[in-house]
N, C-alpha and C positions, 0 to 999 in steps of 0.2 A: 504494500500500500504506500509506503514511503517513497518507493521508486516511482510509482505512478504520479504522485504529487510533485516530485522533483522534476519529472519529465514534462508535466503540464506547465510548471513554473518556467522552466527553461524555454519551452516553446513560446510562451507568452512574451518573454524577454526578447527573444529573437524576432518575433513579430513586431514589437515596438521599435526595435533598431532598424528594421527594414522600412517601417513607416517614416522614420526620421530621415533615412538616407534617400528615400523616394522624394520627399519634400524638398530637400536640398538640391537634387538633380533638376527639379522643375524650376528652381529659382523663385519659388513662391513662398519665401520665408518672412515677408512683411506682415506685420499685424495690421489687420483692418480695423479702423476706428471711425467714429462719426466725425470727430474733429482731428484734422491732421495738419502738417505744415503746408500741404498743398492747398487746402481750402480755408485755413484759419491763419490770419497774419496779425501779429501784435503791432498796433499802430502807435501806441504810446500810453501815457497815463496822465492823470491830473488830480489836483486838489483844489477845491473851490469853496471859499467861505460864502455863506448866503444869509440874507436878511429877508424875512417874510413878515408881512403885515396882514392881520386878519381881525375878524370881529370875535371877541371873547365876552359873551354875556353883555351886550350893549356897550362895549368899551373896545377901543382899539388895542389890540395886543401885538407885540413885537416878538417874533421868534428868531433867534439867532442860532446858526449851526453851519453845517457844511456837508459836502460830499467829497469822496475820493473814489477813483476807479481806474480801470484799465480799459483801453479802447481796442477793439478788434475789427479788422477789415475796414477801417475808417467809418464804420457805421454803428456797431453794437458796443455798448458800454456795460460793464459789470463792476459794481462797487458797493460802497457802504455810505449811508447818510444818517445824520442825526441832528435834532433841533430841540431847543428848549425855550420856554417863555422867559424873556428877560425882564420885562417890566411887571411890577405888581399890578394885577388886574383885580381891582376891588370894586365892590358894589354893596348896596344895602339890600338885605334879604329878610323876609318874614318867614320864620321856620315853620310855624304851625298854620299859617294862612288865615288866622282868625282876625288879626289886625290890632287888637288892643295892646299887645305887648310891643315895646319899641323895636324898630328894625335894627338888625345888627350889621355892622360893617364886616363883610367877609371877603376872602380872596380865593382865586383859583391859581394853582400852579400846575404846570404840565411839561412833559418832555417825551420825545419819541425818536425812534430810529430803526434802521433795518437795512435790508438788501435793496440797493438802487440799481435798476435796469433802465437802459435808454437806447432807443433806436433812432438813427438819423436818416431821414428820407432825402434823397438827392444831395448827398453830402459833398459831392464834388462841385456843385453849383455855388456861385458867390453868395446867394441868399437861399437858405434852406430851413427846414423845421425839424425838430426832434420831438419824440414822445417819451418822456420819462415816467417811470412808475417806481414808487417806494413801497415796499411790502415789509412790515415789521410789527413792532409792539410799542406801546406807550404807557405812561403812567400819569394819572391825574389826581390832584389833591384839592379838597375843598376845606379851607381853614380860616381861622380868625387870628390875625396877627396882633401884636402888641405895639407896633410902631415901625421900627426900621426892618429892613429885609432880613437881617441875620438874628433878630430877636426871637425870643420864645414864641411859640404859636400853639393854638389849640386846634387839633385836626378833627374835623367833623366827619369826613368821609374820604376814602381814597380808593381808587380802582385802577385796574389795568385794562388795556384795550388792544384789539387788533387794528393795525393801521394799514390802509390802502390809499395811497395818495397819487393819483394820476395827474398828468400835466401836459402842456404843450409849450414848446419854446421856439422862438424865431432866432436863427443864428446867422452871422455874417462871417464869411471866410476873408480874413485880412491877408 
């Protein structure tokens, strides 16, 4: 019985070596991949600080952050992005909705970030547009501050959220 298993094992080893030899004779030893040097060319990279303005509970909010990424084939960008609310967004809020108790001055804080993808249409033209998408996560906090930004605060509620931020940009090739 041992001789039989040894013979089978040797036969299989010889079969494997013939398969490797046959592949080398055909010259087909390249690994096939979806992305290769032939169809994917690294074009460069970038870092970009960004300033965004938006409406945060009836107040203008300023978000500061940025993106960084690698550009492939002069069209597709893969990178990271992140933003945070810089100015204190405060407002008066009635917690129970009844009205007799005084309104409290509360604030909102937020930050988010994630994977930044972008595709450039007609990237070789002098004026073209891109479609960026940021997919990630964020955190939001609803709190009552005692004065300055770094002072103690009382947190009423905080939550995490899924972020999907599409956009459209107009670009100029200089």
